[in-house]
C-alpha positions in Angstrom: -189.0 -197.3 -154.6 -188.0 -199.7 -151.8 -184.9 -199.8 -149.5 -183.6 -202.8 -150.9 -183.6 -200.8 -154.6 -182.2 -197.4 -153.5 -179.4 -199.4 -152.3 -178.8 -200.7 -155.6 -179.0 -197.4 -157.3 -176.7 -195.8 -155.2 -174.4 -198.8 -155.6 -174.4 -198.7 -159.0 -174.3 -194.9 -159.1 -170.7 -195.7 -156.7 -169.1 -198.2 -159.1 -169.5 -196.3 -161.7 -168.3 -192.5 -160.1 -165.3 -191.5 -161.2 -165.2 -188.3 -158.5 -166.9 -188.6 -154.9 -168.3 -185.1 -153.4 -169.4 -186.0 -149.4 -171.4 -183.3 -148.1 -172.4 -183.5 -144.6 -173.8 -181.8 -141.7 -173.9 -182.5 -138.1 -175.7 -185.6 -138.6 -172.2 -186.9 -139.6 -170.4 -186.3 -136.3 -173.4 -188.4 -133.9 -171.0 -191.7 -134.3 -168.1 -190.3 -133.3 -170.5 -189.5 -130.3 -170.8 -185.8 -131.4 -174.0 -183.8 -130.5 -175.8 -182.8 -133.2 -178.0 -179.4 -130.7 -180.9 -180.4 -132.3 -183.4 -178.9 -130.8 -183.4 -176.4 -127.6 -183.5 -180.2 -125.4 -181.0 -180.6 -127.9 -179.0 -178.6 -126.9 -179.6 -178.4 -123.0 -179.3 -182.0 -122.1 -175.1 -181.0 -123.3 -174.9 -177.5 -121.9 -177.5 -177.8 -118.6 -176.6 -175.0 -116.9 -177.5 -173.2 -119.9 -181.1 -174.0 -119.5 -180.8 -172.6 -116.2 -180.4 -169.3 -117.8 -182.7 -170.4 -120.7 -180.0 -169.5 -123.2 -180.0 -171.7 -126.4 -177.8 -172.7 -128.9 -178.4 -169.2 -131.0 -178.3 -167.4 -128.2 -174.6 -169.1 -126.8 -173.1 -169.0 -130.9 -173.8 -165.4 -131.6 -171.1 -162.7 -131.5 -173.9 -160.9 -128.5 -172.7 -163.7 -126.2 -169.0 -162.5 -126.1 -169.5 -158.6 -125.4 -171.9 -160.2 -122.6 -169.8 -162.7 -121.0 -166.5 -164.0 -122.7 -165.7 -166.1 -119.8 -169.2 -168.3 -120.5 -168.8 -167.4 -124.5 -165.1 -169.3 -124.6 -166.6 -171.4 -121.6 -169.0 -173.0 -125.0 -166.9 -172.6 -127.5 -163.3 -174.1 -125.2 -165.5 -177.3 -124.5 -166.1 -177.7 -128.1 -162.7 -177.4 -128.9 -161.8 -179.5 -126.8 -164.0 -182.0 -127.0 -162.9 -182.0 -130.9 -159.5 -182.3 -130.7 -160.1 -185.6 -128.7 -162.9 -187.0 -130.7 -162.1 -190.0 -133.1 -163.6 -190.4 -136.0 -165.6 -192.8 -136.5 -165.3 -195.5 -139.0 -167.3 -194.4 -141.7 -164.7 -191.9 -142.8 -162.5 -194.9 -143.6 -165.1 -196.2 -145.4 -165.5 -193.0 -147.6 -161.6 -192.7 -147.7 -161.6 -196.1 -148.8 -164.2 -195.6 -151.9 -162.7 -192.5 -153.2 -159.6 -194.5 -153.4 -160.5 -196.4 -156.1 -162.2 -193.4 -158.0 -160.1 -191.8 -160.4 -160.4 -188.1 -159.0 -160.6 -188.4 -155.7 -162.9 -187.3 -153.3 -164.2 -183.8 -152.1 -165.7 -182.5 -149.1 -168.4 -179.4 -148.7 -169.4 -179.7 -145.2 -171.0 -177.6 -141.9 -169.5 -178.5 -139.9 -166.3 -177.0 -138.0 -165.0 -179.7 -136.1 -161.8 -180.1 -138.1 -163.0 -184.2 -138.3 -163.1 -185.2 -142.1 -159.2 -183.4 -141.7 -158.3 -185.6 -138.6 -160.0 -188.5 -140.6 -157.0 -188.3 -143.3 -159.0 -186.4 -146.0 -156.7 -183.4 -148.1 -157.1 -179.8 -146.7 -157.4 -178.9 -150.2 -159.9 -180.7 -151.1 -161.8 -180.0 -147.8 -164.9 -177.0 -147.3 -165.7 -175.9 -144.7 -169.0 -173.5 -145.0 -169.2 -172.3 -141.6 -165.5 -172.0 -141.0 -163.3 -173.9 -138.0 -163.4 -173.7 -134.7 -159.8 -173.9 -135.2 -158.2 -171.3 -136.2 -159.1 -167.8 -134.9 -159.9 -164.7 -135.6 -159.9 -160.9 -133.9 -163.1 -160.5 -132.7 -163.2 -156.7 -133.5 -161.7 -157.4 -137.4 -159.7 -155.5 -136.8 -157.6 -157.5 -139.7 -158.0 -160.0 -142.3 -156.4 -162.6 -139.9 -156.8 -165.2 -139.3 -154.5 -167.9 -136.8 -154.3 -171.4 -135.7 -156.1 -172.3 -132.4 -153.1 -174.6 -131.8 -151.5 -172.6 -128.5 -154.9 -172.1 -127.3 -155.5 -175.1 -124.3 -158.9 -173.7 -122.9 -159.2 -175.0 -119.2 -163.3 -174.9 -118.8 -165.2 -175.4 -115.9 -167.7 -177.4 -117.6 -170.6 -177.4 -114.7 -170.8 -173.7 -114.5 -169.8 -173.5 -118.8 -167.1 -170.9 -117.7 -163.7 -170.7 -119.3 -161.2 -170.4 -116.6 -157.9 -169.9 -118.3 -156.5 -167.4 -119.9 -159.1 -165.6 -122.6 -157.6 -165.8 -125.9 -156.4 -162.7 -127.3 -155.7 -161.6 -131.3 -151.9 -160.4 -131.6 -151.9 -158.1 -133.4 -154.4 -155.3 -131.7 -154.8 -157.4 -127.9 -159.2 -157.7 -128.1 -160.0 -160.8 -127.6 -160.5 -163.4 -130.3 -162.9 -165.1 -131.7 -163.4 -169.0 -133.6 -163.8 -168.4 -137.5 -166.9 -170.1 -137.4 -170.3 -167.8 -138.3 -172.3 -167.9 -135.9 -176.3 -166.2 -135.6 -176.3 -162.5 -136.3 -172.9 -163.0 -136.9 -172.1 -159.3 -139.5 -167.9 -159.8 -138.2 -166.9 -163.2 -139.5 -164.1 -163.1 -141.9 -165.3 -165.6 -145.0 -161.5 -165.4 -146.9 -160.5 -169.3 -145.8 -164.0 -170.9 -146.1 -164.3 -168.4 -150.1 -160.5 -170.3 -150.8 -161.3 -173.5 -150.2 -164.8 -173.2 -151.8 -163.1 -172.4 -154.4 -160.2 -175.1 -154.8 -163.9 -178.1 -154.3 -165.3 -176.0 -157.4 -162.3 -176.3 -159.4 -162.0 -179.7 -158.5 -166.1 -180.6 -159.5 -165.3 -178.8 -162.7 -163.4 -181.6 -163.7 -165.4 -184.2 -162.5 -168.0 -186.2 -165.2 -169.4 -188.9 -163.5 -169.7 -187.6 -160.3 -171.6 -188.9 -157.0 -172.9 -186.9 -154.3 -172.6 -188.7 -151.0 -174.7 -186.5 -147.8 -174.7 -187.1 -144.8 -176.7 -185.9 -141.7 -177.8 -182.8 -143.0 -180.7 -181.5 -141.8 -183.4 -179.0 -142.8 -182.8 -176.1 -140.3 -179.8 -174.6 -142.1 -179.9 -176.0 -144.9 -177.2 -175.0 -146.5 -175.6 -178.3 -147.3 -178.3 -179.8 -148.4 -179.0 -177.3 -150.7 -175.5 -177.4 -152.2 -176.2 -181.5 -152.8 -179.5 -180.5 -155.1 -177.7 -178.2 -157.0 -175.1 -181.1 -158.0 -177.6 -184.0 -158.6 -179.0 -186.4 -160.2 -176.7 -189.4 -158.4 -177.7 -187.8 -154.9 -177.5 -190.3 -152.2 -179.2 -188.3 -149.0 -178.3 -191.0 -145.9 -180.4 -189.3 -142.7 -182.4 -190.9 -140.0 -185.7 -188.4 -140.6 -184.7 -186.1 -142.9 -183.7 -188.4 -145.6 -186.9 -187.4 -148.4 -185.0 -186.3 -151.6 -186.6 -185.7 -155.6 -186.4 -188.9 -157.6 -185.2 -187.0 -159.8 -181.9 -185.7 -157.9 -181.2 -188.9 -155.9 -182.4 -191.6 -153.4 -183.1 -191.2 -150.1 -181.7 -193.8 -147.4 -183.2 -193.4 -144.1 -180.9 -193.9 -141.7 -177.4 -193.3 -139.2 -174.1 -191.7 -141.3 -172.2 -195.1 -140.1 -174.5 -197.6 -140.2 -175.6 -196.9 -143.3 -172.1 -196.8 -144.9 -171.2 -200.0 -143.5 -174.5 -201.4 -145.3 -173.7 -199.7 -148.9 -170.0 -200.7 -148.5 -171.3 -204.5 -148.0 -173.5 -204.3 -150.9 -170.6 -202.8 -152.7 -168.1 -205.5 -151.6 -170.4 -208.3 -152.9 -171.4 -206.8 -156.2 
């Protein structure tokens, strides 16, 4: 199937759908200027000081890193928190919202991104499932309880050249231990998954109400295939958008090679002209 036929098929599914499920990986944020940490070199381009220490993303996004060096751990996560707070979601988010507004049942989101960009772009909090958690929510690193709390009052000051937190560490208000983001990490047995479980239950309830579902998957890679697997459970009308890994079985959907924003704009133009 050539690209024009894929576009036509995707547009027909979007026009007929009564609900839009958006599934998204790290590639969704690239057009907003966010890094996707593809491979060790991609990670080290964003954090060159960690290359000198030969620390990979898997080494840094790891509970052991908090034990080994709390200030380096929170230098990494503090810088990310500040980046996500100041990032404006790209125009593709509003294209998706507009499509959803034209559907009787609107949209829901399933994302592995921890950046909170969908909520920032105006998607309803109760229709977003963050399967890896959120950097905007904190929990106790010692898991003294199941408590989670917003990170709003934590304003990290980071020496970015050294990847070191130079302000005070965030602390658990219940026991005084160092707090951590409510994000599932590599080798992580202490992530409190209750918030994500509640989110996923709400999205699954919404899915059960949709008769003519279309899934648009954006920037979800193969390395950690959680998002791709979730999409593929919900075929056959999946529109997979990915610059490198767009392949999908024909009975599940169509794959379009490209970035998130550019492909959404292409689809939107085709929808407007059909």
